[in-house]
C-alpha positions in Angstrom: -103.7 87.9 -25.7 -102.6 86.2 -29.3 -101.2 83.1 -29.7 -97.9 82.6 -32.2 -96.4 79.8 -33.5 -92.7 78.8 -33.6 -90.8 75.9 -35.0 -88.6 74.2 -37.5 -88.6 72.1 -40.5 -86.3 69.1 -39.8 -84.9 66.6 -42.4 -83.4 63.2 -41.5 -80.4 62.3 -43.6 -76.6 62.0 -43.3 -74.3 61.2 -40.6 -74.4 61.9 -37.0 -71.4 63.9 -35.5 -69.8 60.7 -34.0 -69.9 59.2 -37.6 -72.8 56.9 -37.0 -74.2 56.4 -40.5 -77.7 55.7 -39.4 -79.9 58.6 -40.6 -80.6 61.4 -37.8 -82.7 64.5 -37.7 -81.1 68.0 -38.6 -82.8 71.4 -38.7 -83.4 72.6 -42.0 -85.0 76.1 -41.6 -86.6 78.0 -38.7 -90.4 78.5 -39.3 -90.4 82.2 -39.0 -88.3 82.5 -42.2 -91.6 81.1 -44.0 -94.6 81.8 -41.8 -95.1 84.8 -39.4 -99.0 84.8 -39.2 -101.6 84.3 -36.5 -104.0 81.9 -38.6 -106.2 80.4 -35.7 -108.2 78.2 -38.3 -105.1 76.6 -39.5 -103.7 76.3 -36.2 -106.6 74.4 -35.1 -107.2 72.3 -38.2 -103.4 71.3 -38.2 -102.7 71.2 -34.5 -105.8 71.3 -32.7 -104.6 75.0 -31.1 -106.9 77.8 -30.7 -110.0 77.9 -33.0 -110.7 74.3 -33.9 -113.0 74.3 -36.8 -115.7 71.9 -35.7 -116.0 68.6 -37.6 -112.4 68.6 -38.8 -110.1 66.7 -36.6 -106.7 67.8 -36.2 -104.1 66.3 -38.3 -101.3 66.3 -35.4 -102.8 67.0 -32.2 -100.5 67.0 -29.1 -97.5 64.8 -29.9 -95.0 66.8 -28.0 -91.6 66.8 -29.2 -90.2 63.7 -31.3 -88.0 61.5 -29.4 -85.4 61.9 -31.9 -85.6 65.6 -32.1 -82.5 67.5 -33.4 -80.5 69.1 -30.6 -80.9 72.6 -32.3 -84.9 72.3 -31.9 -84.5 70.8 -28.5 -82.7 73.7 -27.2 -84.9 76.3 -28.8 -88.2 74.7 -27.8 -90.2 76.9 -25.5 -93.9 77.0 -25.2 -97.1 74.9 -25.0 -99.1 72.6 -27.6 -95.8 71.4 -29.1 -96.3 68.6 -31.9 -95.2 67.7 -35.2 -96.2 66.5 -38.6 -94.3 64.7 -41.5 -94.6 65.7 -45.2 -96.0 62.3 -45.8 -99.0 63.1 -43.6 -99.7 66.4 -45.3 -99.5 65.0 -48.6 -101.9 62.3 -47.6 -104.4 64.8 -45.8 -108.0 65.0 -47.4 -107.7 68.9 -48.4 -111.5 68.8 -49.3 -112.7 67.4 -46.0 -115.3 69.9 -45.0 -117.1 70.8 -41.7 -120.5 69.2 -41.5 -122.1 72.6 -40.8 -121.6 75.9 -42.6 -118.9 78.1 -41.5 -119.5 81.0 -38.9 -117.6 83.2 -41.5 -118.7 84.6 -44.8 -116.2 83.3 -47.5 -114.8 85.8 -49.9 -114.0 84.7 -53.5 -112.6 87.0 -56.2 -112.3 86.8 -60.0 -110.0 88.5 -62.5 -112.7 89.2 -65.0 -116.2 88.5 -65.8 -116.7 84.7 -66.7 -113.6 83.6 -64.9 -113.6 81.1 -62.2 -114.1 82.5 -58.6 -111.0 81.9 -56.6 -111.2 81.7 -52.8 -109.5 84.5 -51.0 -110.3 84.4 -47.3 -112.8 83.9 -44.5 -113.7 87.6 -44.4 -116.4 88.4 -42.0 -119.2 86.7 -39.5 -122.1 85.4 -41.2 -124.4 88.0 -39.4 -122.8 90.6 -41.0 -124.3 89.4 -44.6 -127.7 91.8 -43.9 -125.3 94.6 -43.4 -123.0 94.2 -46.2 -125.8 93.0 -49.0 -128.8 94.8 -47.8 -130.7 91.5 -47.8 -132.8 90.8 -44.9 -132.3 87.7 -42.9 -134.7 84.7 -43.2 -137.8 85.5 -41.1 -137.7 82.0 -39.3 -134.5 83.2 -37.3 -132.6 80.2 -38.4 -130.2 82.4 -40.7 -129.2 82.0 -44.0 -128.7 78.5 -45.4 -125.4 77.0 -46.8 -125.1 78.3 -50.6 -126.5 81.6 -49.8 -124.4 83.9 -51.9 -124.0 87.6 -52.6 -122.0 89.1 -55.7 -120.8 92.5 -55.9 -118.4 93.0 -59.4 -115.4 90.7 -58.9 -116.6 89.9 -55.3 -118.4 87.1 -54.1 -119.4 86.1 -50.6 -120.8 82.6 -50.0 -122.1 80.7 -46.9 -120.7 77.4 -47.1 -118.8 74.6 -45.1 -115.4 75.0 -44.6 -112.7 72.8 -46.0 -109.4 71.9 -44.5 -107.8 73.4 -47.6 -109.4 76.8 -46.7 -108.0 76.8 -43.1 -104.5 76.1 -44.4 -104.7 79.2 -46.8 -102.2 79.0 -49.7 -101.5 82.8 -49.4 -99.9 82.4 -46.0 -98.8 78.5 -46.0 -97.5 78.3 -49.4 -93.8 79.0 -48.4 -93.7 76.2 -45.8 -95.5 73.6 -47.6 -93.4 74.2 -50.7 -90.2 74.1 -48.6 -91.4 70.7 -47.1 -92.4 69.3 -50.6 -88.8 70.2 -52.3 -86.8 68.8 -49.3 -89.2 65.6 -49.2 -88.6 65.4 -53.1 -84.8 65.0 -52.1 -84.9 63.0 -48.9 -88.3 61.2 -48.8 -91.8 62.1 -47.6 -91.3 60.5 -44.2 -87.8 62.2 -43.8 -89.3 65.9 -43.7 -91.5 67.1 -40.7 -92.4 70.4 -39.0 -92.1 70.7 -35.5 -94.2 73.2 -33.6 -94.9 74.9 -30.6 -97.3 78.0 -29.5 -96.8 80.9 -27.0 
């Protein structure tokens, strides 16, 4: 059975309902307007849920609901693995941090034209499929292909390499979430924007 992510982006600003001038948290947008994928590498890298990439510590593991969570989010909350992370933490993360061992998936890169830079596209296939895809025989010692092994086919490159945190939180799917948080943070401050999530 699959695991789905739910949540809200919240902002801290303004006045409370009773006129208290102290900043308080308000829901800005529900997560499913920006993100509706099952990306277990990202769930693990960010929140320690599902497939946690070995060697990458989750950025926001099992924090529960924030004590000052907005009423809307508190009432909507149903599920497990509840946690939250601020834009300040995301902005400060080391996105080039890599697993100590090669990923168990082949990384697929693509380029627009010969001579262009290869651009990471996705974690494509289990590493043991390289022989089938490339026609190359695996190393005879039984230890598998080493990091750095590549197979190029036209505008596609398959590579065995460690997995970076940036590759787990793929721009193709997470860009709307990160962009919304960044824009809100430019207006309200990096510590005044957070993503509150839970899983089911």
